N, C-alpha and C positions, 0 to 999 in steps of 0.2 A: 165556564164556557159551555154553551149549548152544544148538543150533539149534531152531527151532520145527517141524522136520520130521524124519523118519527115526527112527532108534533111539538111545536114550540108555541108558548103563549107569551105575549108582550103586554106591557102596560101602555097607557095612552101616550107616554113620552118616549116609547120605543125601547125602554129598558126591559131586560129579561124578567119574566115572572115565573114561568115553569117550563120544564122540558123533562124528558126521561132522565137526564143527568143532573138536574137541579130542581128541587121542589121546596117550597116553604114548609115550615112546620104547620100542622093542622090542629084545630081544636078537636080534642078527642074525648073530653069529659068536662062537665060542669058539676061542681060539688057545693051544695048548700049545707052548712053545719053551724051549730051553736056551741060555745065553749064557756066554761066558768071564767069569770073575770079574775085574773091572777097575774101577779108580778112575774112569776117564773113557773113554767109548766114543762112537761115533757109528754106531749100528746102526738100520736101518729095518726094521720088521715090516709086511708088507703086510696091508691089510684088504680087505673086500668092500664098503666104504662109498664111494659116489661122492663126489667132491670137493664137489658142490653140496648134499649132505645134511648134516644135523646128525650129530654123532658124540661120544659120551662113552665112555671106556674105563676100566674098573676092573681092578685086578691083584691076584692072590693069589700069594704066594710058596709054591711047592711045596717048595723047599729052605728049611727053616724059618728060617734066619738070613739069607736073601737079601733085598736091598732094591734097587729100581730107581727111577730118575727118568726121566720121558719127557714128551714133548709130542706132540700129534696135528697133523700137517701135511697139506696137500694134496700128493698124489703126482704125479709126472711122467706117470704112465700114466692119470691121471684118477680114481684111487682114493686114499682117505686112507691115510697110513702112520703107524705109531707110531714116533716117533724117540726111541730110548733114548740118554740122555747119561751114565748111570751104571748099572752092574750090579755091585753090591758084596755081598760075603758073607763068611762065616767062612773063614779061611785053610785050613781042612781040606778045602774044596771047590775044585777047579780050575774048575768051571763051576757055574752056578746055574740053576734052572728056575722058570718062572713060568706061570701061566694068566691070559690076558687075556679079559675079558668085554666085548664090543663092542656098544654100543647105538646105534640110529639110528631115524630117522622113516620107515621103509619096512618092508615085509613081505618077509623073506628066503625064506620057503617058505609056499605056500598049499595047504592040504589040499583034497580033492575036495568036501568039504561042511562046513557050519558057519556061523558068523556072520562076515560080512565088512563092513567099512566102506570106502567109497570117497569120495574128494574129487576133483572135476574128472576123473572117469574113472580115477583112480589108487587102487589099494588101499593103505590106510594102516594098517589093523589087521584082525586076524581072531582068532577064538576060540582058535586054536592058538598065538598069540603069548605070549611071556613078557615082561610089561611091566617097565620099570625101577621099582624100589622103593628109593629113596635113603633112607638114615638118616644121622644126625649123631652122631659120637662126640666128646665134649668131652674135651680134654686133662685128665688126672688123674681121669677118671671110671672107674667100675668096668668092667673089661674085659667086653665082651658075652659072651665065652666060647663063641661060635659061629663056624663057618667064615665068614670074611669076606674081601672084596676091597675095596681102597681106591682112591681117586683120589690117587695119591702126591704127596708134596711135602715141603718142609722142615718139621720138627717142632721141634727144639731144637738148641743148639750147646753143645758141651763143649770147654773149653780145659784141657789138661793140661801142667804144667811138665815140660820135658825137660832134658837136660844142656846147659850153656852152648855156644853156637855162636860163630862168628867175629864176628857182629854184636851179640852180647849174649846175653840169656837166650833159650833155645830153647823154643818152644811147639808142641805138637801140637794142632791144631784139628780137632775131629771134628764134621762136620755130620750130624745125625741125621734120618732120614726115616721116614715112616709105613710100616708093613708090615701087610698083611692076610695071615692064615694060617689053618690049620685050627682053631686054638683061640682065635681072636679077633684083636685088634689090638695091635701093639707098635711099638717104635721100633728102628731099626738104623742103623749108620753107612752113609752113601752117598758120603761124600767125606772124605778125610784131607788136611790141609794142614800141612806142616812149616814153621814160621816162625822164623827166626833174627834177631830184631830186638826192641828194646825200645820201638819206636814204638807208641803207642796205636792200637788198631783199633776200629772201630765194629761192634758185633755186633747182629744182628737180634733182635727180641723172639721169644719162644717162640710157636709157633702155638697158636691157641685150640682147634683140633680138626681133624677130617678127615671128609670125606664117605665113606660106605662102603655096601656092600650085603651082606646075608647070602646066602651062595652055595649053601646046601644045595638049595634048590628048583631053581636054575639047573643045578647039577651033575647033579641027578637026571633032569631032563626036557629038557635042551637038545637032545639028539639027536632026540627025538620032535618038538620044536618046530621044528627046523631041517631036518627031513626027511633026517637022516643015517642 
């Protein structure tokens, strides 16, 4: 609920966008980084978000066939880290590149003039900010066809029969993850499991969809918004 004082911003449809009591998360950092192509890794990427702040991270694959899985943890130095557990891509690449879009509930750069929102003496939003605008992509829906970054995770599982192994029939299990890229959203392998056994396994259901952002606006204006 918006406050009875101060300034309030509304969207075209009349819904609340921002007030001193409510603000969207802002883009606070854009990180471009390459990683070794590996089935399983343990790599930390440093952010500028203090551990006490909220943090959401979306990722776009710059190497079109690249997929990564990660979680956001509190860092030992007082700032959040993106902990990558899988960086997988086509065998034609020895390394794969990603762009991370980091959002939080603080202002990373304040210009000399404009609109500013404060709460308890702390700036929480300004007119220079690029707010988080989340969208939902349902599995099997029409590809949005626009540059996108996703909140990655499990999408589907594929099991392919292989040559017989010592324990019986061999199976190659492929865990597929969501990938945001310049032409929309797709799925790519993020983990391969070779299994030489006939013992039944329990497989997870397919994901219903994924959260994503359209990145064109952020890519065009993030330097201006972050004072870079």
